[in-house]
Backbone as a chain_set.jsonl record, in Angstrom:
{"seq": "MIRTWLVVATIGLCSCSSPVVFQGESTLPVTGTPPARVVEARPPPRVEVRDNKIEIHDKIQFDFDKATIKDVSFGLINEIASVIAKNPQIKRIRIEGHASSEGNPAHNRTLSDERARSVMTYLTEHGIAPAELVAVGYGADRPIADNASEDGREKNRRVEFLIVEQDVTHKKVEVDAQTGAEKVVEEKHELVRAPDADAGAAQHAAKPAGNARSTTAHKKGS", "coords": {"N": [[-61.159, -26.086, 54.303], [-59.129, -25.321, 55.451], [-57.261, -27.35, 54.889], [-56.616, -27.264, 52.271], [-55.27, -25.23, 52.373], [-53.638, -25.36, 53.529], [-51.871, -27.311, 51.777], [-51.26, -25.932, 50.206], [-49.28, -24.043, 50.43], [-47.17, -26.232, 51.901], [-46.684, -27.14, 49.174], [-45.696, -24.546, 48.198], [-42.959, -23.905, 49.659], [-41.82, -26.477, 49.25], [-41.234, -25.847, 46.376], [-39.468, -23.6, 47.011], [-37.316, -24.464, 48.421], [-35.948, -26.655, 47.661], [-35.042, -29.245, 44.096], [-36.59, -28.685, 41.666], [-37.497, -31.743, 39.386], [-38.014, -34.056, 36.871], [-39.093, -36.473, 35.062], [-38.479, -38.385, 32.827], [-37.521, -37.603, 29.546], [-37.105, -35.615, 27.045], [-36.778, -34.481, 23.523], [-36.958, -31.381, 22.684], [-37.593, -29.263, 19.526], [-35.91, -26.762, 18.202], [-36.402, -23.771, 16.563], [-36.038, -21.411, 14.963], [-34.085, -18.367, 13.166], [-31.183, -18.263, 12.686], [-27.682, -16.613, 14.095], [-26.962, -14.104, 11.662], [-24.061, -14.451, 9.716], [-21.257, -12.914, 10.364], [-19.191, -10.584, 8.229], [-15.851, -10.207, 7.627], [-15.77, -6.323, 6.468], [-13.834, -6.037, 3.407], [-11.288, -3.118, 3.171], [-11.113, -0.61, 1.061], [-9.814, -0.085, -2.341], [-6.858, 1.683, -2.332], [-5.624, 2.119, -4.682], [-7.045, 2.326, -8.035], [-7.42, 0.943, -11.178], [-9.68, 3.307, -13.97], [-11.634, 3.866, -16.256], [-10.182, 6.185, -18.348], [-8.057, 6.78, -16.228], [-5.403, 6.882, -13.544], [-6.946, 5.946, -10.241], [-6.338, 7.08, -7.294], [-7.37, 6.543, -3.55], [-5.713, 7.909, -2.36], [-3.039, 10.338, -0.988], [-0.074, 11.361, -2.408], [2.279, 12.552, -0.535], [4.833, 15.883, 0.199], [7.886, 17.062, 0.816], [8.056, 20.434, 2.475], [7.392, 22.458, 0.298], [9.026, 21.47, -1.379], [9.98, 19.181, -3.353], [10.873, 16.438, -2.638], [9.6, 13.462, -1.972], [7.673, 12.362, 0.975], [8.464, 9.38, 3.438], [6.296, 7.966, 3.996], [4.229, 7.805, 1.493], [6.202, 6.121, -0.41], [5.206, 3.708, 0.102], [2.6, 3.926, -1.254], [2.853, 4.941, -3.799], [4.27, 2.538, -4.906], [1.854, 0.555, -4.662], [0.963, 1.601, -7.245], [2.391, 1.228, -8.785], [2.203, -1.237, -9.157], [-0.431, -1.873, -9.941], [0.274, -0.436, -12.446], [1.403, -2.222, -13.139], [0.417, -4.307, -13.322], [-1.562, -4.225, -15.443], [-1.533, -4.454, -18.718], [-2.97, -3.175, -21.288], [-2.148, -1.053, -20.407], [-0.226, 1.476, -21.707], [0.8, 4.392, -21.897], [1.226, 6.466, -19.969], [0.743, 10.012, -18.443], [1.535, 12.127, -15.575], [0.734, 14.152, -13.539], [1.341, 17.126, -12.031], [0.362, 19.387, -9.975], [-0.759, 22.132, -8.256], [-1.383, 24.545, -5.612], [-3.05, 28.719, -5.512], [-1.974, 29.871, -3.474], [0.58, 31.692, -3.444], [3.99, 32.792, -5.771], [3.579, 32.32, -9.315], [4.577, 31.516, -11.242], [6.881, 30.829, -9.987], [5.145, 27.533, -8.483], [4.221, 26.63, -10.753], [6.391, 25.19, -11.44], [7.484, 24.144, -9.059], [5.28, 21.986, -8.963], [5.767, 20.517, -11.391], [7.85, 19.601, -11.169], [7.535, 17.889, -8.968], [6.203, 15.921, -10.437], [7.699, 15.035, -11.966], [9.532, 13.854, -10.134], [8.025, 12.263, -8.966], [7.161, 10.11, -11.417], [10.14, 9.658, -12.188], [10.621, 7.696, -9.218], [8.758, 5.761, -9.772], [10.163, 4.954, -12.368], [12.355, 3.123, -11.409], [11.741, 1.317, -10.155], [10.631, -0.507, -12.149], [9.076, 0.372, -13.299], [8.793, 0.869, -17.139], [10.277, 3.289, -18.903], [9.436, 4.421, -21.395], [6.623, 4.468, -20.865], [6.266, 6.609, -19.824], [5.419, 10.187, -19.449], [5.449, 13.188, -17.413], [4.156, 16.16, -16.251], [3.651, 19.277, -14.663], [1.212, 21.884, -14.117], [0.695, 23.73, -13.056], [-1.517, 26.053, -10.583], [-3.238, 25.935, -12.159], [-5.183, 23.772, -13.352], [-8.067, 23.76, -11.16], [-9.46, 21.415, -8.897], [-11.076, 22.352, -6.011], [-11.994, 24.862, -3.99], [-9.65, 27.71, -3.5], [-9.813, 30.177, -2.0], [-9.672, 28.3, 0.708], [-8.005, 26.768, 2.863], [-8.246, 24.216, 3.085], [-9.233, 23.417, 0.533], [-6.64, 24.624, -1.032], [-5.518, 22.442, 0.429], [-6.265, 20.029, -1.345], [-6.232, 20.574, -3.99], [-3.574, 20.568, -4.704], [-1.87, 18.09, -5.523], [-0.858, 15.035, -6.728], [-1.758, 13.401, -10.149], [-2.228, 10.927, -12.249], [-3.119, 10.068, -15.768], [-4.124, 8.519, -18.099], [-3.087, 8.239, -21.389], [-3.073, 6.725, -23.362], [-4.284, 3.624, -24.437], [-4.291, -0.156, -25.211], [-7.204, -1.295, -26.45], [-9.965, -4.389, -26.576], [-11.805, -5.276, -28.7], [-14.259, -7.164, -28.724], [-15.684, -9.714, -30.558], [-18.909, -11.606, -30.236], [-20.393, -14.023, -30.805], [-23.264, -16.294, -29.935], [-24.591, -19.233, -28.961], [-27.99, -20.727, -29.623], [-29.123, -22.577, -28.749], [-27.504, -24.339, -26.138], [-25.941, -21.925, -24.727], [-23.788, -21.421, -24.817], [-20.673, -19.021, -25.661], [-19.022, -17.911, -28.048], [-16.038, -16.082, -29.421], [-16.376, -14.624, -32.295], [-14.905, -13.216, -33.559], [-11.846, -10.238, -33.186], [-11.087, -7.665, -31.968], [-8.148, -4.953, -31.671], [-7.394, -1.966, -30.873], [-5.141, 1.208, -30.021], [-6.162, 3.244, -28.042], [-6.474, 6.859, -27.239], [-6.468, 9.4, -24.899], [-8.996, 12.088, -24.205], [-7.583, 14.743, -24.08], [-5.304, 14.109, -24.791], [-2.643, 15.456, -25.64], [-2.601, 17.547, -24.399], [-1.755, 20.992, -22.851], [0.818, 21.968, -20.5], [4.217, 21.259, -21.549], [6.138, 18.204, -22.004], [7.772, 16.305, -20.176], [9.198, 13.245, -21.154], [10.45, 9.737, -19.624], [13.512, 9.295, -18.402], [15.586, 5.804, -19.309], [15.453, 3.557, -16.479], [18.39, 2.824, -16.116], [19.641, 5.078, -15.214], [21.306, 7.225, -13.025], [20.381, 7.414, -9.685], [17.149, 9.153, -9.085], [18.176, 11.667, -6.952], [16.264, 13.745, -6.088], [14.178, 12.192, -6.028], [14.662, 10.665, -3.723], [15.91, 11.93, -1.129], [15.996, 12.093, 1.549], [14.232, 14.432, 3.779], [13.471, 16.831, 6.393]], "CA": [[-60.994, -25.73, 53.241], [-58.365, -25.287, 55.942], [-56.401, -28.372, 54.569], [-56.44, -26.749, 50.753], [-54.104, -23.71, 52.303], [-51.947, -26.267, 54.189], [-51.857, -28.451, 50.972], [-50.551, -25.292, 49.005], [-48.568, -23.498, 51.367], [-47.206, -27.036, 51.793], [-46.025, -26.718, 47.74], [-44.984, -23.569, 47.975], [-42.07, -23.993, 50.818], [-41.117, -27.315, 48.677], [-40.939, -25.147, 45.134], [-38.845, -23.087, 47.419], [-36.202, -25.423, 48.739], [-35.841, -27.98, 46.495], [-35.282, -28.509, 42.672], [-38.123, -29.301, 40.979], [-37.335, -32.901, 38.796], [-38.981, -34.168, 35.85], [-39.131, -37.024, 34.818], [-38.584, -38.698, 31.418], [-36.681, -37.111, 28.6], [-37.699, -35.514, 25.481], [-35.71, -33.729, 22.901], [-37.466, -29.883, 21.416], [-36.772, -28.372, 18.075], [-35.105, -25.658, 18.539], [-37.103, -22.886, 15.957], [-35.545, -19.378, 14.681], [-33.044, -17.593, 12.394], [-29.804, -18.288, 13.604], [-27.382, -15.311, 13.94], [-25.739, -13.867, 10.89], [-22.251, -14.418, 9.947], [-19.744, -11.506, 10.14], [-17.69, -11.021, 7.354], [-15.313, -8.451, 7.501], [-15.386, -5.677, 4.283], [-12.522, -5.533, 2.787], [-10.944, -1.209, 2.489], [-11.318, -0.813, -0.379], [-7.97, -0.136, -3.105], [-5.976, 2.456, -2.308], [-5.005, 2.563, -6.397], [-7.817, 1.094, -8.729], [-8.055, 1.804, -12.662], [-11.271, 3.819, -13.819], [-11.213, 4.925, -17.839], [-8.63, 6.96, -18.271], [-7.008, 7.366, -15.087], [-5.312, 5.308, -12.423], [-7.47, 6.381, -9.443], [-5.355, 7.053, -5.662], [-7.804, 7.203, -3.138], [-4.862, 8.964, -1.093], [-2.161, 11.734, -1.396], [1.456, 11.61, -2.324], [3.333, 13.667, -0.015], [6.171, 15.985, -0.062], [8.26, 17.824, 1.748], [7.217, 21.306, 2.47], [8.4, 24.248, -0.731], [10.062, 20.517, -1.916], [10.174, 17.883, -4.829], [11.263, 15.395, -2.351], [8.564, 12.58, -1.62], [7.835, 11.566, 1.609], [8.486, 8.192, 2.975], [4.822, 7.568, 4.653], [3.991, 7.89, 0.47], [6.37, 5.214, -1.019], [4.329, 2.416, -0.017], [1.37, 4.677, -2.309], [3.059, 4.737, -5.033], [4.358, 1.35, -5.114], [0.762, 0.474, -5.239], [0.651, 2.417, -9.031], [3.07, 0.464, -10.013], [2.266, -2.408, -9.002], [-1.396, -1.529, -10.372], [0.139, -0.726, -13.871], [2.554, -4.103, -14.26], [-0.941, -5.762, -14.171], [-2.372, -3.42, -16.747], [-1.071, -4.119, -19.859], [-3.566, -2.515, -21.642], [-1.579, 0.652, -20.142], [0.189, 1.856, -22.737], [1.579, 5.528, -22.111], [0.535, 7.583, -18.929], [0.797, 11.245, -18.326], [1.761, 11.898, -14.081], [0.339, 15.45, -13.667], [1.691, 17.593, -10.876], [-0.575, 20.721, -9.513], [0.062, 23.205, -6.961], [-3.136, 25.772, -4.742], [-2.696, 28.789, -6.141], [-1.155, 29.767, -2.383], [2.267, 31.637, -3.281], [4.476, 32.926, -7.106], [2.19, 30.928, -9.939], [5.935, 30.476, -11.284], [7.329, 29.154, -8.834], [4.029, 27.377, -7.926], [4.484, 25.49, -11.499], [7.904, 24.334, -11.773], [7.234, 23.258, -8.311], [4.117, 20.863, -9.43], [6.541, 20.195, -12.351], [9.177, 19.063, -10.068], [6.85, 17.198, -7.952], [5.673, 15.036, -11.46], [8.85, 14.306, -12.59], [9.709, 13.023, -8.984], [7.325, 10.549, -8.835], [7.965, 9.362, -12.697], [11.847, 8.242, -11.495], [10.554, 6.187, -8.835], [7.998, 4.406, -10.827], [10.533, 3.721, -13.822], [12.908, 2.701, -10.162], [10.969, 0.204, -9.442], [9.716, -1.683, -12.694], [7.37, 0.387, -14.939], [8.886, 1.532, -18.829], [10.518, 5.193, -18.921], [8.486, 4.383, -21.656], [4.897, 4.206, -20.784], [5.647, 7.38, -18.618], [5.435, 11.921, -19.225], [5.317, 13.831, -16.346], [3.553, 17.456, -16.474], [3.784, 20.451, -14.659], [-0.118, 22.79, -14.817], [1.185, 25.15, -11.433], [-2.394, 25.845, -10.208], [-4.032, 25.857, -13.604], [-6.988, 23.3, -12.842], [-7.965, 23.648, -9.677], [-10.533, 20.738, -8.587], [-11.472, 22.772, -4.93], [-12.209, 25.99, -4.146], [-8.237, 27.993, -3.184], [-9.673, 29.988, -0.896], [-9.681, 28.063, 1.742], [-7.028, 26.172, 3.064], [-8.865, 22.565, 2.515], [-9.782, 23.713, -0.527], [-5.465, 25.149, -1.37], [-4.999, 21.028, 0.076], [-7.295, 19.49, -2.085], [-5.383, 21.422, -4.879], [-1.806, 19.9, -4.188], [-1.924, 16.643, -5.63], [-0.175, 14.571, -8.169], [-2.107, 13.104, -10.7], [-1.571, 10.496, -13.21], [-3.778, 10.274, -17.011], [-3.828, 6.955, -19.145], [-3.116, 8.696, -23.04], [-3.108, 5.78, -24.641], [-4.411, 2.047, -23.435], [-4.736, -0.971, -25.834], [-8.654, -1.609, -26.218], [-10.053, -4.732, -27.323], [-13.097, -5.256, -28.636], [-14.498, -9.076, -29.145], [-17.398, -10.196, -31.739], [-19.189, -12.465, -29.762], [-21.984, -15.109, -31.353], [-23.897, -17.096, -28.582], [-25.295, -20.344, -29.277], [-29.325, -20.196, -28.985], [-29.188, -23.833, -27.581], [-26.482, -24.056, -25.447], [-26.434, -20.555, -23.947], [-22.62, -20.592, -24.869], [-20.394, -17.774, -26.578], [-17.992, -17.96, -28.669], [-15.828, -15.318, -29.974], [-15.359, -14.891, -34.254], [-13.857, -11.326, -34.166], [-11.697, -10.04, -31.984], [-9.881, -6.233, -32.802], [-7.255, -4.218, -30.804], [-7.052, -0.821, -30.722], [-4.651, 1.754, -29.241], [-7.352, 4.932, -27.768], [-5.823, 8.119, -26.797], [-7.107, 10.391, -23.734], [-9.054, 13.448, -25.613], [-6.67, 15.724, -23.88], [-3.477, 13.942, -24.505], [-1.244, 16.457, -25.921], [-2.898, 19.481, -23.95], [-1.056, 21.122, -21.038], [2.639, 22.823, -20.919], [5.816, 20.928, -22.087], [5.62, 16.965, -20.882], [9.106, 15.572, -19.595], [9.701, 12.114, -20.318], [10.877, 9.511, -18.517], [15.158, 8.345, -19.038], [15.878, 4.779, -18.828], [16.174, 3.439, -14.896], [19.406, 2.04, -15.559], [20.889, 6.201, -14.634], [22.066, 7.313, -11.983], [18.57, 7.612, -9.167], [17.035, 10.511, -8.471], [18.332, 12.548, -5.228], [15.358, 15.051, -5.094], [13.283, 11.803, -5.304], [14.729, 9.645, -2.679], [15.931, 12.539, -0.349], [15.605, 12.033, 2.613], [13.756, 15.462, 4.274], [13.297, 17.293, 7.374]], "C": [[-59.445, -24.768, 53.166], [-57.092, -26.011, 55.838], [-56.287, -28.381, 53.278], [-55.473, -25.635, 51.068], [-52.858, -24.449, 52.741], [-51.144, -26.736, 52.949], [-50.453, -27.772, 50.021], [-49.069, -24.318, 49.565], [-47.132, -24.946, 51.572], [-45.242, -26.989, 50.213], [-45.219, -25.823, 47.493], [-43.407, -23.056, 48.538], [-41.116, -25.232, 49.557], [-40.682, -27.051, 47.051], [-39.204, -24.719, 45.85], [-37.347, -23.201, 47.925], [-35.734, -26.309, 48.406], [-35.954, -28.129, 44.891], [-36.367, -29.613, 42.226], [-37.741, -31.067, 39.379], [-38.422, -33.733, 38.181], [-38.444, -35.295, 35.385], [-39.008, -37.943, 33.152], [-37.507, -37.44, 29.992], [-37.638, -37.024, 27.736], [-36.666, -34.457, 24.95], [-36.761, -32.054, 22.263], [-36.917, -29.823, 20.315], [-36.477, -26.736, 18.319], [-35.684, -24.622, 16.944], [-36.379, -21.308, 15.926], [-34.59, -19.653, 13.49], [-31.51, -17.61, 13.399], [-29.456, -17.451, 13.365], [-26.74, -14.978, 12.49], [-24.471, -13.939, 10.761], [-21.983, -13.535, 9.445], [-18.871, -11.677, 8.613], [-17.766, -9.758, 7.307], [-14.934, -7.834, 6.054], [-13.758, -5.613, 4.355], [-12.663, -4.053, 2.605], [-11.2, -1.38, 1.332], [-10.051, 0.07, -1.357], [-7.97, 1.426, -2.962], [-5.951, 3.403, -4.144], [-5.906, 1.815, -7.055], [-7.22, 1.968, -10.836], [-9.836, 2.369, -12.942], [-10.7, 5.13, -15.228], [-10.361, 4.969, -18.213], [-8.153, 7.32, -16.913], [-6.76, 6.047, -14.536], [-6.065, 6.71, -11.295], [-6.64, 6.651, -8.017], [-6.37, 7.64, -5.206], [-6.836, 7.837, -1.666], [-4.498, 9.637, -1.4], [-0.985, 11.191, -0.943], [1.937, 12.974, -1.747], [4.2, 13.738, -0.82], [6.619, 16.533, 0.819], [7.847, 19.413, 0.995], [8.101, 22.364, 1.385], [9.122, 22.502, -1.667], [9.572, 19.641, -3.143], [10.509, 16.824, -4.31], [9.864, 14.614, -1.682], [8.932, 12.521, 0.083], [7.962, 10.386, 1.962], [7.556, 7.328, 2.954], [4.119, 7.087, 2.851], [5.058, 6.816, -0.487], [5.964, 3.822, -1.185], [2.967, 2.709, -1.089], [1.486, 3.667, -3.88], [4.142, 3.507, -5.353], [3.228, 0.326, -5.492], [0.49, 0.888, -6.867], [1.811, 1.788, -9.557], [3.249, -0.697, -10.688], [0.107, -3.042, -9.862], [-0.757, -1.731, -12.061], [1.013, -1.666, -14.276], [1.173, -4.674, -14.3], [-1.946, -4.942, -14.547], [-1.746, -2.888, -17.781], [-1.12, -3.609, -20.679], [-3.023, -1.063, -21.647], [-0.893, 0.763, -20.983], [1.192, 2.767, -22.17], [0.462, 6.502, -20.713], [1.237, 8.517, -17.928], [0.922, 11.393, -16.578], [1.693, 13.996, -14.318], [0.794, 15.993, -12.409], [0.642, 19.003, -11.097], [-0.533, 21.111, -8.451], [-1.473, 24.263, -7.139], [-2.461, 26.668, -5.428], [-2.423, 30.458, -4.93], [0.883, 30.505, -3.6], [2.484, 32.392, -5.015], [3.649, 31.756, -8.185], [3.449, 30.581, -10.541], [6.836, 29.992, -10.768], [5.946, 28.128, -8.492], [4.126, 25.984, -9.374], [5.871, 24.849, -12.243], [7.776, 23.619, -10.471], [6.386, 21.749, -8.831], [5.083, 20.062, -11.012], [7.467, 18.88, -11.839], [9.426, 17.485, -9.283], [6.13, 15.395, -9.347], [6.778, 14.204, -12.027], [9.53, 13.676, -11.56], [9.188, 11.314, -8.639], [7.328, 9.774, -10.226], [9.409, 8.487, -12.445], [11.604, 7.524, -10.671], [9.604, 5.67, -9.372], [9.644, 3.679, -11.688], [11.461, 2.838, -12.485], [12.288, 1.822, -10.552], [9.71, -0.336, -11.021], [9.415, -1.314, -14.372], [8.875, 0.838, -15.654], [9.865, 2.525, -18.703], [9.768, 4.885, -20.065], [7.271, 5.131, -22.451], [4.986, 5.504, -19.893], [6.075, 9.383, -19.238], [5.559, 11.82, -17.884], [5.032, 15.218, -16.802], [3.362, 18.305, -15.201], [2.6, 21.354, -14.636], [0.046, 23.504, -13.65], [-0.56, 25.264, -11.458], [-3.397, 26.12, -11.559], [-4.816, 25.152, -13.603], [-7.105, 22.33, -11.705], [-8.857, 22.512, -10.052], [-11.421, 20.367, -6.784], [-11.512, 24.461, -4.838], [-10.641, 26.44, -3.394], [-8.093, 29.372, -1.861], [-10.358, 29.116, 0.56], [-9.117, 27.336, 1.552], [-7.152, 24.491, 3.235], [-8.892, 22.812, 0.961], [-8.043, 23.628, -1.19], [-4.52, 23.146, -1.105], [-4.506, 20.052, -0.705], [-6.645, 19.643, -3.636], [-4.577, 20.736, -5.133], [-2.025, 18.523, -4.633], [-0.931, 16.096, -6.75], [-1.213, 13.783, -8.981], [-2.637, 11.873, -12.244], [-3.103, 9.776, -14.455], [-3.356, 9.063, -17.812], [-4.235, 7.551, -20.775], [-3.112, 8.286, -23.75], [-3.058, 4.752, -23.987], [-4.891, 0.949, -25.528], [-6.278, -1.504, -25.513], [-9.359, -2.337, -26.741], [-11.406, -4.497, -27.553], [-13.255, -7.113, -29.984], [-16.228, -8.986, -29.989], [-18.068, -11.039, -31.093], [-20.872, -13.708, -30.307], [-22.324, -16.317, -29.709], [-24.938, -18.239, -29.244], [-27.214, -20.63, -28.425], [-29.401, -21.62, -27.861], [-29.058, -24.267, -25.877], [-26.366, -22.86, -24.269], [-24.805, -20.672, -24.287], [-21.653, -19.726, -25.625], [-19.611, -18.265, -26.61], [-17.306, -16.693, -29.839], [-15.769, -15.111, -31.964], [-14.618, -13.606, -34.373], [-13.163, -10.806, -32.889], [-10.653, -8.962, -32.711], [-8.844, -5.643, -31.705], [-7.209, -2.724, -31.642], [-6.784, 0.672, -29.943], [-5.676, 3.383, -28.941], [-6.005, 5.557, -27.132], [-6.715, 8.489, -25.746], [-7.394, 11.493, -24.483], [-8.181, 14.55, -25.52], [-4.838, 15.392, -23.852], [-2.49, 14.461, -24.489], [-1.838, 17.648, -25.595], [-1.892, 19.708, -22.703], [0.648, 21.701, -22.044], [3.253, 21.028, -20.991], [5.741, 19.451, -21.094], [7.591, 16.703, -21.116], [8.622, 14.048, -19.732], [10.791, 11.221, -19.863], [12.493, 9.17, -19.012], [15.209, 7.012, -17.736], [16.053, 4.565, -17.132], [17.611, 3.185, -14.964], [20.071, 3.859, -14.809], [20.141, 5.895, -13.939], [19.896, 7.697, -11.065], [18.706, 9.331, -8.687], [17.156, 11.187, -6.871], [16.585, 13.133, -5.069], [14.375, 13.493, -4.603], [12.961, 10.489, -4.203], [15.482, 10.45, -1.088], [15.321, 12.655, 0.401], [14.838, 13.758, 4.002], [13.503, 15.448, 5.688], [11.654, 17.09, 7.844]], "O": [[-58.848, -24.125, 52.302], [-56.055, -25.649, 56.393], [-55.855, -29.439, 52.82], [-54.872, -25.098, 50.137], [-51.658, -24.308, 52.502], [-49.918, -26.624, 52.955], [-49.448, -28.253, 49.497], [-48.046, -24.099, 48.917], [-46.008, -24.505, 51.335], [-44.014, -26.908, 50.191], [-44.211, -25.954, 46.799], [-42.78, -22.116, 48.051], [-40.016, -24.94, 49.089], [-39.936, -27.845, 46.477], [-38.13, -25.202, 45.491], [-36.459, -22.35, 47.872], [-34.875, -26.823, 49.122], [-36.732, -27.393, 44.284], [-36.718, -30.778, 42.408], [-38.058, -30.677, 38.255], [-39.47, -34.061, 38.738], [-37.223, -35.257, 35.233], [-40.019, -37.769, 32.472], [-36.925, -36.412, 30.337], [-38.607, -37.752, 27.517], [-35.922, -33.76, 25.641], [-37.123, -32.108, 21.088], [-35.803, -30.295, 20.09], [-37.227, -25.813, 18.638], [-35.017, -25.061, 16.007], [-36.31, -20.409, 16.765], [-34.344, -20.739, 12.966], [-31.095, -17.081, 14.43], [-30.119, -16.81, 12.55], [-25.854, -15.777, 12.185], [-23.723, -13.516, 11.642], [-22.278, -13.188, 8.301], [-18.193, -12.588, 8.138], [-18.558, -8.828, 7.155], [-14.317, -8.258, 5.077], [-12.89, -5.243, 5.145], [-13.669, -3.557, 2.098], [-11.503, -2.417, 0.743], [-9.432, 0.939, -0.743], [-8.834, 2.208, -3.36], [-6.136, 4.547, -4.56], [-5.817, 0.603, -6.86], [-6.862, 3.049, -11.304], [-10.854, 1.995, -12.36], [-10.076, 6.185, -15.338], [-9.614, 4.032, -18.495], [-7.869, 8.508, -16.757], [-7.231, 4.918, -14.671], [-5.878, 7.922, -11.404], [-6.133, 5.532, -7.94], [-6.754, 8.721, -5.653], [-7.147, 8.085, -0.502], [-5.146, 10.188, -2.291], [-0.692, 10.732, 0.161], [1.979, 14.087, -2.27], [4.593, 13.034, -1.751], [5.914, 16.648, 1.821], [7.528, 19.69, -0.161], [9.182, 22.902, 1.627], [9.748, 22.727, -2.703], [8.471, 19.842, -3.654], [10.597, 15.897, -5.115], [9.149, 15.253, -0.909], [10.084, 12.6, 0.51], [7.65, 9.673, 1.009], [7.56, 6.27, 2.325], [3.491, 6.028, 2.851], [4.535, 6.688, -1.595], [6.183, 3.022, -2.094], [2.405, 1.766, -1.646], [0.979, 2.754, -4.532], [4.92, 3.784, -6.266], [3.394, -0.554, -6.337], [-0.329, 0.24, -7.52], [2.123, 1.867, -10.745], [3.782, -1.14, -11.706], [-0.331, -4.159, -10.137], [-1.043, -2.674, -12.797], [1.352, -1.927, -15.43], [0.812, -5.429, -15.203], [-3.068, -4.943, -14.042], [-1.423, -1.724, -18.018], [-0.104, -3.266, -21.284], [-3.255, -0.167, -22.459], [-0.74, -0.4, -21.356], [2.308, 2.324, -21.9], [-0.681, 6.958, -20.739], [1.974, 8.209, -16.991], [0.195, 10.522, -16.1], [2.371, 14.77, -14.993], [0.617, 15.187, -11.496], [0.284, 19.479, -12.174], [-0.226, 20.338, -7.544], [-2.215, 24.583, -8.068], [-1.459, 26.287, -6.033], [-2.575, 31.633, -5.263], [1.814, 29.906, -4.138], [1.443, 32.607, -5.635], [3.241, 30.639, -7.867], [3.686, 29.374, -10.505], [7.486, 28.969, -10.983], [6.174, 28.303, -7.295], [4.11, 24.774, -9.15], [6.115, 24.246, -13.288], [7.936, 22.403, -10.574], [6.933, 20.66, -9.007], [4.725, 18.964, -11.439], [7.609, 17.689, -12.118], [10.296, 16.64, -9.07], [5.786, 14.258, -9.025], [6.758, 13.041, -12.43], [10.276, 12.79, -11.978], [9.543, 10.173, -8.343], [7.547, 8.574, -10.062], [9.683, 7.287, -12.481], [12.132, 6.424, -10.834], [9.912, 4.479, -9.392], [10.094, 2.534, -11.667], [11.213, 1.636, -12.575], [12.467, 1.598, -11.749], [8.487, -0.473, -10.987], [9.414, -1.796, -15.505], [9.881, 1.097, -14.993], [10.513, 2.034, -17.779], [8.694, 5.28, -19.612], [6.986, 5.749, -23.477], [4.006, 5.713, -19.178], [7.279, 9.61, -19.362], [5.727, 10.79, -17.232], [5.665, 15.558, -17.801], [2.586, 17.658, -14.498], [2.914, 22.102, -15.561], [-1.048, 23.972, -13.335], [-1.073, 24.581, -12.344], [-4.464, 26.699, -11.358], [-5.809, 25.784, -13.963], [-6.744, 21.205, -11.359], [-9.151, 22.386, -11.24], [-11.956, 19.359, -6.323], [-11.003, 25.156, -5.717], [-10.256, 25.559, -2.624], [-7.139, 29.645, -1.133], [-11.366, 29.412, 1.201], [-9.153, 26.803, 0.443], [-6.216, 23.729, 3.477], [-8.302, 21.945, 0.316], [-7.885, 22.629, -1.892], [-3.612, 22.637, -1.762], [-3.433, 19.476, -0.891], [-6.655, 18.65, -4.363], [-4.867, 20.019, -6.091], [-2.475, 17.796, -3.747], [-0.333, 16.832, -7.535], [-1.856, 13.233, -8.086], [-3.411, 12.266, -13.117], [-3.984, 9.08, -13.951], [-2.178, 8.808, -18.062], [-5.338, 7.395, -21.298], [-3.132, 8.786, -24.874], [-2.216, 4.564, -23.109], [-5.496, 1.325, -26.532], [-6.53, -2.065, -24.446], [-9.923, -1.75, -27.664], [-12.118, -3.75, -26.881], [-12.839, -7.678, -30.995], [-17.316, -8.416, -29.908], [-17.592, -11.999, -31.7], [-22.046, -13.832, -29.959], [-21.621, -16.83, -28.838], [-25.924, -17.973, -29.931], [-27.542, -20.693, -27.24], [-29.638, -21.666, -26.654], [-29.835, -24.432, -24.936], [-26.702, -23.01, -23.094], [-24.34, -19.612, -23.868], [-22.11, -19.777, -26.767], [-19.155, -19.007, -25.74], [-17.89, -16.403, -30.884], [-14.901, -15.666, -32.637], [-13.87, -13.198, -35.261], [-13.673, -10.872, -31.771], [-9.8, -9.157, -33.576], [-8.99, -6.238, -30.638], [-7.009, -2.562, -32.846], [-7.69, 1.29, -29.386], [-5.719, 4.363, -29.684], [-4.963, 5.05, -26.716], [-7.778, 7.873, -25.68], [-6.586, 11.993, -25.265], [-7.928, 15.273, -26.484], [-3.817, 15.886, -23.373], [-1.54, 14.267, -23.731], [-1.712, 18.669, -26.271], [-1.422, 18.909, -21.893], [1.18, 21.779, -23.151], [2.759, 19.983, -20.568], [5.43, 19.424, -19.903], [8.327, 16.943, -22.073], [7.904, 13.518, -18.884], [11.923, 11.673, -19.689], [12.58, 8.739, -20.161], [15.075, 6.929, -16.515], [16.754, 5.372, -16.521], [18.203, 3.301, -13.891], [20.926, 3.797, -13.926], [19.161, 5.163, -13.803], [18.812, 8.008, -11.558], [19.525, 10.158, -8.286], [16.352, 11.143, -5.94], [15.873, 12.93, -4.086], [13.915, 13.348, -3.47], [11.996, 9.782, -3.911], [15.607, 9.768, -0.071], [14.207, 13.176, 0.357], [15.3, 13.752, 5.143], [13.325, 14.386, 6.285], [11.259, 17.541, 8.919]]}, "num_chains": 1, "name": "protein.A"}
């Protein structure tokens, strides 16, 4: 009994003072699910075409109580111009200026109209055909938020882009029952107008881009 305890004690001391040596080599398969590959999500686009609108998930900013576009918004308007250029089915766009109910209604309508025209001028000077654009200001007539709060009033001060005319393609396709291959047998083009294409205040057509640059659109404000 005494020898047994001594042997155990010796083994315990050895295991603490020297490494354990394994005789021979063996390969053990590693099982389990490898870590998932991390894919960085792309940020959503700031500008996209949806139905009869060019939606902007940002805001065109102007100097306070002016139609002068702030420098920070030129990149956004350049993206809008790029989207228009990449969608040749778009034939005509109405640039709509909107205001909050704060202040004089007549002044708000005039300001919203001037801001819409500033954006129109910038677009024509950056490659968009003048014939494709019209501008109109609605003042506070078309709110999208409650004017009772500052947050709501800020949302109502905006510029929107309505596609009033676009070329829609209708295709008739036959599918091969054996191969599943598709074949276009008929194709028609139709010019579709937005339901309220002619609604609202007087619209301003864009001038040819060869005219003098607009000081309203490019003046650097304080």
